[in-house]
mmCIF file of the N, C-alpha and C atoms, coordinates in Angstrom:
data_MODEL
# 
_entry.id   MODEL 
# 
loop_
_atom_site.group_PDB 
_atom_site.id 
_atom_site.type_symbol 
_atom_site.label_atom_id 
_atom_site.label_alt_id 
_atom_site.label_comp_id 
_atom_site.label_asym_id 
_atom_site.label_entity_id 
_atom_site.label_seq_id 
_atom_site.pdbx_PDB_ins_code 
_atom_site.Cartn_x 
_atom_site.Cartn_y 
_atom_site.Cartn_z 
_atom_site.occupancy 
_atom_site.B_iso_or_equiv 
_atom_site.pdbx_formal_charge 
_atom_site.auth_seq_id 
_atom_site.auth_comp_id 
_atom_site.auth_asym_id 
_atom_site.auth_atom_id 
_atom_site.pdbx_PDB_model_num 
ATOM 1   N N  . MET A 1 1  ? 8.535   178.268 16.545 1.00 0.00 ? 1  MET A N  1 
ATOM 2   C CA . MET A 1 1  ? 7.711   178.031 15.379 1.00 0.00 ? 1  MET A CA 1 
ATOM 3   C C  . MET A 1 1  ? 6.554   177.117 15.759 1.00 0.00 ? 1  MET A C  1 
ATOM 4   N N  . ARG A 1 2  ? 5.397   177.446 15.295 1.00 0.00 ? 2  ARG A N  1 
ATOM 5   C CA . ARG A 1 2  ? 4.180   176.718 15.625 1.00 0.00 ? 2  ARG A CA 1 
ATOM 6   C C  . ARG A 1 2  ? 3.998   175.516 14.689 1.00 0.00 ? 2  ARG A C  1 
ATOM 7   N N  . PRO A 1 3  ? 3.748   174.299 15.243 1.00 0.00 ? 3  PRO A N  1 
ATOM 8   C CA . PRO A 1 3  ? 3.521   173.146 14.365 1.00 0.00 ? 3  PRO A CA 1 
ATOM 9   C C  . PRO A 1 3  ? 2.196   173.299 13.622 1.00 0.00 ? 3  PRO A C  1 
ATOM 10  N N  . PRO A 1 4  ? 2.063   172.650 12.454 1.00 0.00 ? 4  PRO A N  1 
ATOM 11  C CA . PRO A 1 4  ? 0.826   172.781 11.679 1.00 0.00 ? 4  PRO A CA 1 
ATOM 12  C C  . PRO A 1 4  ? -0.397  172.251 12.418 1.00 0.00 ? 4  PRO A C  1 
ATOM 13  N N  . VAL A 1 5  ? -0.202  171.243 13.256 1.00 0.00 ? 5  VAL A N  1 
ATOM 14  C CA . VAL A 1 5  ? -1.301  170.683 14.038 1.00 0.00 ? 5  VAL A CA 1 
ATOM 15  C C  . VAL A 1 5  ? -0.903  170.738 15.506 1.00 0.00 ? 5  VAL A C  1 
ATOM 16  N N  . LEU A 1 6  ? -1.742  171.348 16.310 1.00 0.00 ? 6  LEU A N  1 
ATOM 17  C CA . LEU A 1 6  ? -1.464  171.448 17.737 1.00 0.00 ? 6  LEU A CA 1 
ATOM 18  C C  . LEU A 1 6  ? -1.613  170.069 18.368 1.00 0.00 ? 6  LEU A C  1 
ATOM 19  N N  . PRO A 1 7  ? -0.581  169.553 19.034 1.00 0.00 ? 7  PRO A N  1 
ATOM 20  C CA . PRO A 1 7  ? -0.684  168.228 19.641 1.00 0.00 ? 7  PRO A CA 1 
ATOM 21  C C  . PRO A 1 7  ? -1.775  168.183 20.706 1.00 0.00 ? 7  PRO A C  1 
ATOM 22  N N  . TYR A 1 8  ? -2.528  167.090 20.726 1.00 0.00 ? 8  TYR A N  1 
ATOM 23  C CA . TYR A 1 8  ? -3.560  166.898 21.738 1.00 0.00 ? 8  TYR A CA 1 
ATOM 24  C C  . TYR A 1 8  ? -2.874  166.901 23.099 1.00 0.00 ? 8  TYR A C  1 
ATOM 25  N N  . GLY A 1 9  ? -3.435  167.643 24.034 1.00 0.00 ? 9  GLY A N  1 
ATOM 26  C CA . GLY A 1 9  ? -2.847  167.749 25.363 1.00 0.00 ? 9  GLY A CA 1 
ATOM 27  C C  . GLY A 1 9  ? -2.052  169.026 25.565 1.00 0.00 ? 9  GLY A C  1 
ATOM 28  N N  . TYR A 1 10 ? -1.942  169.819 24.499 1.00 0.00 ? 10 TYR A N  1 
ATOM 29  C CA . TYR A 1 10 ? -1.164  171.049 24.560 1.00 0.00 ? 10 TYR A CA 1 
ATOM 30  C C  . TYR A 1 10 ? -1.974  172.211 24.008 1.00 0.00 ? 10 TYR A C  1 
ATOM 31  N N  . ASP A 1 11 ? -1.537  173.422 24.343 1.00 0.00 ? 11 ASP A N  1 
ATOM 32  C CA . ASP A 1 11 ? -2.168  174.637 23.846 1.00 0.00 ? 11 ASP A CA 1 
ATOM 33  C C  . ASP A 1 11 ? -1.075  175.686 23.670 1.00 0.00 ? 11 ASP A C  1 
ATOM 34  N N  . TRP A 1 12 ? -1.442  176.809 23.070 1.00 0.00 ? 12 TRP A N  1 
ATOM 35  C CA . TRP A 1 12 ? -0.503  177.914 22.896 1.00 0.00 ? 12 TRP A CA 1 
ATOM 36  C C  . TRP A 1 12 ? -0.772  178.990 23.931 1.00 0.00 ? 12 TRP A C  1 
ATOM 37  N N  . LEU A 1 13 ? 0.287   179.506 24.534 1.00 0.00 ? 13 LEU A N  1 
ATOM 38  C CA . LEU A 1 13 ? 0.183   180.619 25.463 1.00 0.00 ? 13 LEU A CA 1 
ATOM 39  C C  . LEU A 1 13 ? 1.400   181.508 25.235 1.00 0.00 ? 13 LEU A C  1 
ATOM 40  N N  . ASP A 1 14 ? 1.151   182.725 24.841 1.00 0.00 ? 14 ASP A N  1 
ATOM 41  C CA . ASP A 1 14 ? 2.231   183.680 24.577 1.00 0.00 ? 14 ASP A CA 1 
ATOM 42  C C  . ASP A 1 14 ? 3.269   183.115 23.603 1.00 0.00 ? 14 ASP A C  1 
ATOM 43  N N  . GLY A 1 15 ? 2.786   182.417 22.566 1.00 0.00 ? 15 GLY A N  1 
ATOM 44  C CA . GLY A 1 15 ? 3.674   181.880 21.549 1.00 0.00 ? 15 GLY A CA 1 
ATOM 45  C C  . GLY A 1 15 ? 4.439   180.638 21.947 1.00 0.00 ? 15 GLY A C  1 
ATOM 46  N N  . LYS A 1 16 ? 4.095   180.065 23.098 1.00 0.00 ? 16 LYS A N  1 
ATOM 47  C CA . LYS A 1 16 ? 4.791   178.865 23.569 1.00 0.00 ? 16 LYS A CA 1 
ATOM 48  C C  . LYS A 1 16 ? 3.804   177.715 23.718 1.00 0.00 ? 16 LYS A C  1 
ATOM 49  N N  . LEU A 1 17 ? 4.309   176.524 23.488 1.00 0.00 ? 17 LEU A N  1 
ATOM 50  C CA . LEU A 1 17 ? 3.525   175.313 23.664 1.00 0.00 ? 17 LEU A CA 1 
ATOM 51  C C  . LEU A 1 17 ? 3.456   174.997 25.153 1.00 0.00 ? 17 LEU A C  1 
ATOM 52  N N  . VAL A 1 18 ? 2.238   174.926 25.698 1.00 0.00 ? 18 VAL A N  1 
ATOM 53  C CA . VAL A 1 18 ? 2.053   174.634 27.120 1.00 0.00 ? 18 VAL A CA 1 
ATOM 54  C C  . VAL A 1 18 ? 1.058   173.486 27.271 1.00 0.00 ? 18 VAL A C  1 
ATOM 55  N N  . VAL A 1 19 ? 1.115   172.829 28.405 1.00 0.00 ? 19 VAL A N  1 
ATOM 56  C CA . VAL A 1 19 ? 0.220   171.706 28.694 1.00 0.00 ? 19 VAL A CA 1 
ATOM 57  C C  . VAL A 1 19 ? -1.192  172.217 28.953 1.00 0.00 ? 19 VAL A C  1 
ATOM 58  N N  . ASP A 1 20 ? -2.168  171.556 28.331 1.00 0.00 ? 20 ASP A N  1 
ATOM 59  C CA . ASP A 1 20 ? -3.587  171.787 28.621 1.00 0.00 ? 20 ASP A CA 1 
ATOM 60  C C  . ASP A 1 20 ? -3.961  170.719 29.646 1.00 0.00 ? 20 ASP A C  1 
ATOM 61  N N  . PRO A 1 21 ? -4.172  171.093 30.921 1.00 0.00 ? 21 PRO A N  1 
ATOM 62  C CA . PRO A 1 21 ? -4.366  170.097 31.985 1.00 0.00 ? 21 PRO A CA 1 
ATOM 63  C C  . PRO A 1 21 ? -5.484  169.086 31.717 1.00 0.00 ? 21 PRO A C  1 
ATOM 64  N N  . LYS A 1 22 ? -6.610  169.543 31.197 1.00 0.00 ? 22 LYS A N  1 
ATOM 65  C CA . LYS A 1 22 ? -7.737  168.634 30.963 1.00 0.00 ? 22 LYS A CA 1 
ATOM 66  C C  . LYS A 1 22 ? -7.385  167.594 29.895 1.00 0.00 ? 22 LYS A C  1 
ATOM 67  N N  . GLU A 1 23 ? -6.869  168.055 28.776 1.00 0.00 ? 23 GLU A N  1 
ATOM 68  C CA . GLU A 1 23 ? -6.506  167.129 27.704 1.00 0.00 ? 23 GLU A CA 1 
ATOM 69  C C  . GLU A 1 23 ? -5.305  166.277 28.092 1.00 0.00 ? 23 GLU A C  1 
ATOM 70  N N  . TYR A 1 24 ? -4.380  166.839 28.849 1.00 0.00 ? 24 TYR A N  1 
ATOM 71  C CA . TYR A 1 24 ? -3.172  166.085 29.181 1.00 0.00 ? 24 TYR A CA 1 
ATOM 72  C C  . TYR A 1 24 ? -3.480  164.892 30.075 1.00 0.00 ? 24 TYR A C  1 
ATOM 73  N N  . ARG A 1 25 ? -4.545  164.991 30.877 1.00 0.00 ? 25 ARG A N  1 
ATOM 74  C CA . ARG A 1 25 ? -4.959  163.826 31.674 1.00 0.00 ? 25 ARG A CA 1 
ATOM 75  C C  . ARG A 1 25 ? -5.346  162.671 30.751 1.00 0.00 ? 25 ARG A C  1 
ATOM 76  N N  . VAL A 1 26 ? -5.975  163.001 29.633 1.00 0.00 ? 26 VAL A N  1 
ATOM 77  C CA . VAL A 1 26 ? -6.343  161.974 28.651 1.00 0.00 ? 26 VAL A CA 1 
ATOM 78  C C  . VAL A 1 26 ? -5.080  161.417 27.991 1.00 0.00 ? 26 VAL A C  1 
ATOM 79  N N  . VAL A 1 27 ? -4.129  162.284 27.665 1.00 0.00 ? 27 VAL A N  1 
ATOM 80  C CA . VAL A 1 27 ? -2.859  161.834 27.093 1.00 0.00 ? 27 VAL A CA 1 
ATOM 81  C C  . VAL A 1 27 ? -2.188  160.861 28.053 1.00 0.00 ? 27 VAL A C  1 
ATOM 82  N N  . GLN A 1 28 ? -2.152  161.199 29.334 1.00 0.00 ? 28 GLN A N  1 
ATOM 83  C CA . GLN A 1 28 ? -1.531  160.319 30.321 1.00 0.00 ? 28 GLN A CA 1 
ATOM 84  C C  . GLN A 1 28 ? -2.244  158.974 30.386 1.00 0.00 ? 28 GLN A C  1 
ATOM 85  N N  . LYS A 1 29 ? -3.562  158.987 30.299 1.00 0.00 ? 29 LYS A N  1 
ATOM 86  C CA . LYS A 1 29 ? -4.336  157.747 30.302 1.00 0.00 ? 29 LYS A CA 1 
ATOM 87  C C  . LYS A 1 29 ? -3.975  156.903 29.081 1.00 0.00 ? 29 LYS A C  1 
ATOM 88  N N  . ILE A 1 30 ? -3.917  157.547 27.913 1.00 0.00 ? 30 ILE A N  1 
ATOM 89  C CA . ILE A 1 30 ? -3.561  156.843 26.680 1.00 0.00 ? 30 ILE A CA 1 
ATOM 90  C C  . ILE A 1 30 ? -2.171  156.224 26.808 1.00 0.00 ? 30 ILE A C  1 
ATOM 91  N N  . LEU A 1 31 ? -1.213  157.013 27.270 1.00 0.00 ? 31 LEU A N  1 
ATOM 92  C CA . LEU A 1 31 ? 0.164   156.519 27.392 1.00 0.00 ? 31 LEU A CA 1 
ATOM 93  C C  . LEU A 1 31 ? 0.274   155.390 28.408 1.00 0.00 ? 31 LEU A C  1 
ATOM 94  N N  . ARG A 1 32 ? -0.433  155.506 29.518 1.00 0.00 ? 32 ARG A N  1 
ATOM 95  C CA . ARG A 1 32 ? -0.417  154.456 30.546 1.00 0.00 ? 32 ARG A CA 1 
ATOM 96  C C  . ARG A 1 32 ? -0.970  153.146 29.973 1.00 0.00 ? 32 ARG A C  1 
ATOM 97  N N  . LEU A 1 33 ? -2.098  153.226 29.277 1.00 0.00 ? 33 LEU A N  1 
ATOM 98  C CA . LEU A 1 33 ? -2.694  152.030 28.678 1.00 0.00 ? 33 LEU A CA 1 
ATOM 99  C C  . LEU A 1 33 ? -1.766  151.435 27.618 1.00 0.00 ? 33 LEU A C  1 
ATOM 100 N N  . TRP A 1 34 ? -1.161  152.301 26.800 1.00 0.00 ? 34 TRP A N  1 
ATOM 101 C CA . TRP A 1 34 ? -0.240  151.858 25.750 1.00 0.00 ? 34 TRP A CA 1 
ATOM 102 C C  . TRP A 1 34 ? 0.971   151.150 26.360 1.00 0.00 ? 34 TRP A C  1 
ATOM 103 N N  . GLN A 1 35 ? 1.525   151.740 27.418 1.00 0.00 ? 35 GLN A N  1 
ATOM 104 C CA . GLN A 1 35 ? 2.693   151.150 28.075 1.00 0.00 ? 35 GLN A CA 1 
ATOM 105 C C  . GLN A 1 35 ? 2.357   149.827 28.756 1.00 0.00 ? 35 GLN A C  1 
ATOM 106 N N  . ASN A 1 36 ? 1.081   149.639 29.087 1.00 0.00 ? 36 ASN A N  1 
ATOM 107 C CA . ASN A 1 36 ? 0.634   148.380 29.691 1.00 0.00 ? 36 ASN A CA 1 
ATOM 108 C C  . ASN A 1 36 ? 0.205   147.360 28.641 1.00 0.00 ? 36 ASN A C  1 
ATOM 109 N N  . GLY A 1 37 ? 0.524   147.636 27.381 1.00 0.00 ? 37 GLY A N  1 
ATOM 110 C CA . GLY A 1 37 ? 0.311   146.664 26.326 1.00 0.00 ? 37 GLY A CA 1 
ATOM 111 C C  . GLY A 1 37 ? -1.038  146.689 25.630 1.00 0.00 ? 37 GLY A C  1 
ATOM 112 N N  . LYS A 1 38 ? -1.846  147.699 25.905 1.00 0.00 ? 38 LYS A N  1 
ATOM 113 C CA . LYS A 1 38 ? -3.152  147.801 25.242 1.00 0.00 ? 38 LYS A CA 1 
ATOM 114 C C  . LYS A 1 38 ? -2.953  148.324 23.816 1.00 0.00 ? 38 LYS A C  1 
ATOM 115 N N  . SER A 1 39 ? -3.755  147.820 22.899 1.00 0.00 ? 39 SER A N  1 
ATOM 116 C CA . SER A 1 39 ? -3.663  148.264 21.505 1.00 0.00 ? 39 SER A CA 1 
ATOM 117 C C  . SER A 1 39 ? -4.328  149.626 21.338 1.00 0.00 ? 39 SER A C  1 
ATOM 118 N N  . ALA A 1 40 ? -3.958  150.307 20.277 1.00 0.00 ? 40 ALA A N  1 
ATOM 119 C CA . ALA A 1 40 ? -4.569  151.610 19.989 1.00 0.00 ? 40 ALA A CA 1 
ATOM 120 C C  . ALA A 1 40 ? -6.070  151.459 19.770 1.00 0.00 ? 40 ALA A C  1 
ATOM 121 N N  . ARG A 1 41 ? -6.481  150.373 19.150 1.00 0.00 ? 41 ARG A N  1 
ATOM 122 C CA . ARG A 1 41 ? -7.911  150.137 18.913 1.00 0.00 ? 41 ARG A CA 1 
ATOM 123 C C  . ARG A 1 41 ? -8.655  149.956 20.238 1.00 0.00 ? 41 ARG A C  1 
ATOM 124 N N  . LEU A 1 42 ? -8.074  149.199 21.162 1.00 0.00 ? 42 LEU A N  1 
ATOM 125 C CA . LEU A 1 42 ? -8.710  148.999 22.469 1.00 0.00 ? 42 LEU A CA 1 
ATOM 126 C C  . LEU A 1 42 ? -8.760  150.311 23.250 1.00 0.00 ? 42 LEU A C  1 
ATOM 127 N N  . ILE A 1 43 ? -7.688  151.084 23.198 1.00 0.00 ? 43 ILE A N  1 
ATOM 128 C CA . ILE A 1 43 ? -7.664  152.377 23.894 1.00 0.00 ? 43 ILE A CA 1 
ATOM 129 C C  . ILE A 1 43 ? -8.752  153.288 23.339 1.00 0.00 ? 43 ILE A C  1 
ATOM 130 N N  . ALA A 1 44 ? -8.896  153.335 22.022 1.00 0.00 ? 44 ALA A N  1 
ATOM 131 C CA . ALA A 1 44 ? -9.951  154.152 21.405 1.00 0.00 ? 44 ALA A CA 1 
ATOM 132 C C  . ALA A 1 44 ? -11.318 153.691 21.885 1.00 0.00 ? 44 ALA A C  1 
ATOM 133 N N  . ASP A 1 45 ? -11.533 152.387 21.915 1.00 0.00 ? 45 ASP A N  1 
ATOM 134 C CA . ASP A 1 45 ? -12.816 151.852 22.392 1.00 0.00 ? 45 ASP A CA 1 
ATOM 135 C C  . ASP A 1 45 ? -13.079 152.257 23.838 1.00 0.00 ? 45 ASP A C  1 
ATOM 136 N N  . LEU A 1 46 ? -12.050 152.174 24.690 1.00 0.00 ? 46 LEU A N  1 
ATOM 137 C CA . LEU A 1 46 ? -12.206 152.540 26.102 1.00 0.00 ? 46 LEU A CA 1 
ATOM 138 C C  . LEU A 1 46 ? -12.540 154.025 26.259 1.00 0.00 ? 46 LEU A C  1 
ATOM 139 N N  . LEU A 1 47 ? -11.857 154.881 25.519 1.00 0.00 ? 47 LEU A N  1 
ATOM 140 C CA . LEU A 1 47 ? -12.131 156.317 25.592 1.00 0.00 ? 47 LEU A CA 1 
ATOM 141 C C  . LEU A 1 47 ? -13.555 156.617 25.142 1.00 0.00 ? 47 LEU A C  1 
ATOM 142 N N  . ASN A 1 48 ? -13.994 155.949 24.080 1.00 0.00 ? 48 ASN A N  1 
ATOM 143 C CA . ASN A 1 48 ? -15.357 156.153 23.587 1.00 0.00 ? 48 ASN A CA 1 
ATOM 144 C C  . ASN A 1 48 ? -16.388 155.647 24.593 1.00 0.00 ? 48 ASN A C  1 
ATOM 145 N N  . GLN A 1 49 ? -16.116 154.505 25.226 1.00 0.00 ? 49 GLN A N  1 
ATOM 146 C CA . GLN A 1 49 ? -17.033 153.967 26.237 1.00 0.00 ? 49 GLN A CA 1 
ATOM 147 C C  . GLN A 1 49 ? -17.149 154.902 27.434 1.00 0.00 ? 49 GLN A C  1 
ATOM 148 N N  . GLN A 1 50 ? -16.067 155.623 27.726 1.00 0.00 ? 50 GLN A N  1 
ATOM 149 C CA . GLN A 1 50 ? -16.056 156.553 28.855 1.00 0.00 ? 50 GLN A CA 1 
ATOM 150 C C  . GLN A 1 50 ? -16.516 157.953 28.438 1.00 0.00 ? 50 GLN A C  1 
ATOM 151 N N  . ASN A 1 51 ? -17.006 158.071 27.207 1.00 0.00 ? 51 ASN A N  1 
ATOM 152 C CA . ASN A 1 51 ? -17.503 159.350 26.676 1.00 0.00 ? 51 ASN A CA 1 
ATOM 153 C C  . ASN A 1 51 ? -16.468 160.466 26.747 1.00 0.00 ? 51 ASN A C  1 
ATOM 154 N N  . ILE A 1 52 ? -15.227 160.127 26.449 1.00 0.00 ? 52 ILE A N  1 
ATOM 155 C CA . ILE A 1 52 ? -14.151 161.119 26.397 1.00 0.00 ? 52 ILE A CA 1 
ATOM 156 C C  . ILE A 1 52 ? -13.962 161.487 24.928 1.00 0.00 ? 52 ILE A C  1 
ATOM 157 N N  . PRO A 1 53 ? -14.363 162.691 24.535 1.00 0.00 ? 53 PRO A N  1 
ATOM 158 C CA . PRO A 1 53 ? -14.272 163.065 23.119 1.00 0.00 ? 53 PRO A CA 1 
ATOM 159 C C  . PRO A 1 53 ? -12.866 163.529 22.734 1.00 0.00 ? 53 PRO A C  1 
ATOM 160 N N  . THR A 1 54 ? -12.618 163.547 21.442 1.00 0.00 ? 54 THR A N  1 
ATOM 161 C CA . THR A 1 54 ? -11.398 164.165 20.936 1.00 0.00 ? 54 THR A CA 1 
ATOM 162 C C  . THR A 1 54 ? -11.541 165.680 21.088 1.00 0.00 ? 54 THR A C  1 
ATOM 163 N N  . ARG A 1 55 ? -10.512 166.410 20.757 1.00 0.00 ? 55 ARG A N  1 
ATOM 164 C CA . ARG A 1 55 ? -10.563 167.872 20.838 1.00 0.00 ? 55 ARG A CA 1 
ATOM 165 C C  . ARG A 1 55 ? -11.709 168.440 20.000 1.00 0.00 ? 55 ARG A C  1 
ATOM 166 N N  . MET A 1 56 ? -12.028 167.778 18.902 1.00 0.00 ? 56 MET A N  1 
ATOM 167 C CA . MET A 1 56 ? -13.094 168.239 18.017 1.00 0.00 ? 56 MET A CA 1 
ATOM 168 C C  . MET A 1 56 ? -14.461 167.691 18.420 1.00 0.00 ? 56 MET A C  1 
ATOM 169 N N  . GLY A 1 57 ? -14.535 167.006 19.559 1.00 0.00 ? 57 GLY A N  1 
ATOM 170 C CA . GLY A 1 57 ? -15.808 166.481 20.036 1.00 0.00 ? 57 GLY A CA 1 
ATOM 171 C C  . GLY A 1 57 ? -16.254 165.210 19.328 1.00 0.00 ? 57 GLY A C  1 
ATOM 172 N N  . LYS A 1 58 ? -15.326 164.543 18.678 1.00 0.00 ? 58 LYS A N  1 
ATOM 173 C CA . LYS A 1 58 ? -15.632 163.336 17.904 1.00 0.00 ? 58 LYS A CA 1 
ATOM 174 C C  . LYS A 1 58 ? -15.228 162.080 18.669 1.00 0.00 ? 58 LYS A C  1 
ATOM 175 N N  . GLN A 1 59 ? -15.545 160.925 18.064 1.00 0.00 ? 59 GLN A N  1 
ATOM 176 C CA . GLN A 1 59 ? -15.122 159.645 18.627 1.00 0.00 ? 59 GLN A CA 1 
ATOM 177 C C  . GLN A 1 59 ? -13.644 159.420 18.351 1.00 0.00 ? 59 GLN A C  1 
ATOM 178 N N  . TRP A 1 60 ? -13.044 158.589 19.193 1.00 0.00 ? 60 TRP A N  1 
ATOM 179 C CA . TRP A 1 60 ? -11.662 158.190 19.006 1.00 0.00 ? 60 TRP A CA 1 
ATOM 180 C C  . TRP A 1 60 ? -11.591 157.009 18.042 1.00 0.00 ? 60 TRP A C  1 
ATOM 181 N N  . PHE A 1 61 ? -10.524 156.961 17.266 1.00 0.00 ? 61 PHE A N  1 
ATOM 182 C CA . PHE A 1 61 ? -10.203 155.833 16.399 1.00 0.00 ? 61 PHE A CA 1 
ATOM 183 C C  . PHE A 1 61 ? -8.762  155.437 16.693 1.00 0.00 ? 61 PHE A C  1 
ATOM 184 N N  . HIS A 1 62 ? -8.378  154.225 16.302 1.00 0.00 ? 62 HIS A N  1 
ATOM 185 C CA . HIS A 1 62 ? -7.008  153.796 16.584 1.00 0.00 ? 62 HIS A CA 1 
ATOM 186 C C  . HIS A 1 62 ? -5.995  154.760 15.974 1.00 0.00 ? 62 HIS A C  1 
ATOM 187 N N  . SER A 1 63 ? -6.321  155.334 14.829 1.00 0.00 ? 63 SER A N  1 
ATOM 188 C CA . SER A 1 63 ? -5.390  156.268 14.188 1.00 0.00 ? 63 SER A CA 1 
ATOM 189 C C  . SER A 1 63 ? -5.210  157.547 15.009 1.00 0.00 ? 63 SER A C  1 
ATOM 190 N N  . SER A 1 64 ? -6.285  158.015 15.651 1.00 0.00 ? 64 SER A N  1 
ATOM 191 C CA . SER A 1 64 ? -6.156  159.224 16.473 1.00 0.00 ? 64 SER A CA 1 
ATOM 192 C C  . SER A 1 64 ? -5.382  158.923 17.756 1.00 0.00 ? 64 SER A C  1 
ATOM 193 N N  . VAL A 1 65 ? -5.554  157.725 18.304 1.00 0.00 ? 65 VAL A N  1 
ATOM 194 C CA . VAL A 1 65 ? -4.769  157.325 19.482 1.00 0.00 ? 65 VAL A CA 1 
ATOM 195 C C  . VAL A 1 65 ? -3.293  157.238 19.099 1.00 0.00 ? 65 VAL A C  1 
ATOM 196 N N  . ASN A 1 66 ? -2.996  156.601 17.971 1.00 0.00 ? 66 ASN A N  1 
ATOM 197 C CA . ASN A 1 66 ? -1.607  156.515 17.512 1.00 0.00 ? 66 ASN A CA 1 
ATOM 198 C C  . ASN A 1 66 ? -1.006  157.897 17.289 1.00 0.00 ? 66 ASN A C  1 
ATOM 199 N N  . ALA A 1 67 ? -1.799  158.825 16.762 1.00 0.00 ? 67 ALA A N  1 
ATOM 200 C CA . ALA A 1 67 ? -1.313  160.189 16.533 1.00 0.00 ? 67 ALA A CA 1 
ATOM 201 C C  . ALA A 1 67 ? -0.966  160.872 17.853 1.00 0.00 ? 67 ALA A C  1 
ATOM 202 N N  . VAL A 1 68 ? -1.785  160.680 18.880 1.00 0.00 ? 68 VAL A N  1 
ATOM 203 C CA . VAL A 1 68 ? -1.504  161.265 20.197 1.00 0.00 ? 68 VAL A CA 1 
ATOM 204 C C  . VAL A 1 68 ? -0.191  160.710 20.736 1.00 0.00 ? 68 VAL A C  1 
ATOM 205 N N  . ILE A 1 69 ? -0.006  159.405 20.631 1.00 0.00 ? 69 ILE A N  1 
ATOM 206 C CA . ILE A 1 69 ? 1.223   158.778 21.135 1.00 0.00 ? 69 ILE A CA 1 
ATOM 207 C C  . ILE A 1 69 ? 2.435   159.314 20.377 1.00 0.00 ? 69 ILE A C  1 
ATOM 208 N N  . LYS A 1 70 ? 2.344   159.343 19.059 1.00 0.00 ? 70 LYS A N  1 
ATOM 209 C CA . LYS A 1 70 ? 3.466   159.806 18.234 1.00 0.00 ? 70 LYS A CA 1 
ATOM 210 C C  . LYS A 1 70 ? 3.783   161.275 18.502 1.00 0.00 ? 70 LYS A C  1 
ATOM 211 N N  . ARG A 1 71 ? 2.760   162.109 18.531 1.00 0.00 ? 71 ARG A N  1 
ATOM 212 C CA . ARG A 1 71 ? 2.993   163.544 18.761 1.00 0.00 ? 71 ARG A CA 1 
ATOM 213 C C  . ARG A 1 71 ? 3.541   163.801 20.157 1.00 0.00 ? 71 ARG A C  1 
ATOM 214 N N  . HIS A 1 72 ? 3.068   163.038 21.126 1.00 0.00 ? 72 HIS A N  1 
ATOM 215 C CA . HIS A 1 72 ? 3.589   163.202 22.489 1.00 0.00 ? 72 HIS A CA 1 
ATOM 216 C C  . HIS A 1 72 ? 5.080   162.861 22.515 1.00 0.00 ? 72 HIS A C  1 
ATOM 217 N N  . GLN A 1 73 ? 5.444   161.772 21.860 1.00 0.00 ? 73 GLN A N  1 
ATOM 218 C CA . GLN A 1 73 ? 6.850   161.378 21.832 1.00 0.00 ? 73 GLN A CA 1 
ATOM 219 C C  . GLN A 1 73 ? 7.699   162.435 21.132 1.00 0.00 ? 73 GLN A C  1 
ATOM 220 N N  . GLN A 1 74 ? 7.188   162.992 20.033 1.00 0.00 ? 74 GLN A N  1 
ATOM 221 C CA . GLN A 1 74 ? 7.926   164.031 19.310 1.00 0.00 ? 74 GLN A CA 1 
ATOM 222 C C  . GLN A 1 74 ? 8.035   165.305 20.134 1.00 0.00 ? 74 GLN A C  1 
ATOM 223 N N  . THR A 1 75 ? 6.949   165.674 20.809 1.00 0.00 ? 75 THR A N  1 
ATOM 224 C CA . THR A 1 75 ? 6.929   166.902 21.605 1.00 0.00 ? 75 THR A CA 1 
ATOM 225 C C  . THR A 1 75 ? 7.859   166.792 22.801 1.00 0.00 ? 75 THR A C  1 
ATOM 226 N N  . THR A 1 76 ? 7.822   165.661 23.497 1.00 0.00 ? 76 THR A N  1 
ATOM 227 C CA . THR A 1 76 ? 8.670   165.515 24.680 1.00 0.00 ? 76 THR A CA 1 
ATOM 228 C C  . THR A 1 76 ? 10.135  165.366 24.296 1.00 0.00 ? 76 THR A C  1 
ATOM 229 N N  . ALA A 1 77 ? 10.411  164.867 23.105 1.00 0.00 ? 77 ALA A N  1 
ATOM 230 C CA . ALA A 1 77 ? 11.794  164.748 22.651 1.00 0.00 ? 77 ALA A CA 1 
ATOM 231 C C  . ALA A 1 77 ? 12.409  166.123 22.392 1.00 0.00 ? 77 ALA A C  1 
ATOM 232 N N  . LYS A 1 78 ? 11.561  167.108 22.068 1.00 0.00 ? 78 LYS A N  1 
ATOM 233 C CA . LYS A 1 78 ? 12.045  168.461 21.753 1.00 0.00 ? 78 LYS A CA 1 
ATOM 234 C C  . LYS A 1 78 ? 12.119  169.367 22.970 1.00 0.00 ? 78 LYS A C  1 
ATOM 235 N N  . THR A 1 79 ? 11.503  168.939 24.087 1.00 0.00 ? 79 THR A N  1 
ATOM 236 C CA . THR A 1 79 ? 11.495  169.812 25.265 1.00 0.00 ? 79 THR A CA 1 
ATOM 237 C C  . THR A 1 79 ? 12.562  169.424 26.247 1.00 0.00 ? 79 THR A C  1 
# 
C-alpha cells in the first residue's frame, strides 16, 4: 500500500518503495547532523546555505527536517 506522502529520500518502482540515491544522501546528512546533536532549525539553515532544495524545490524549515527524520524512522521500522 502506498503512503499518502512519499517519504523524502524514497521513490516508487514497480509498486515498491525504493531509495532515491540523490535524495537519500540528503537524508543521511540530516540524520548525521541530528545524531550529532544539531537542532532541526540549524539543519534547515545549513541545507539552505548549501542550496540543497526540498523535493519541491523550496527552502527547508525545521518542520520539514523533523518530517524527514520522523518518516525515515517510520520507514526503516517497517522494512
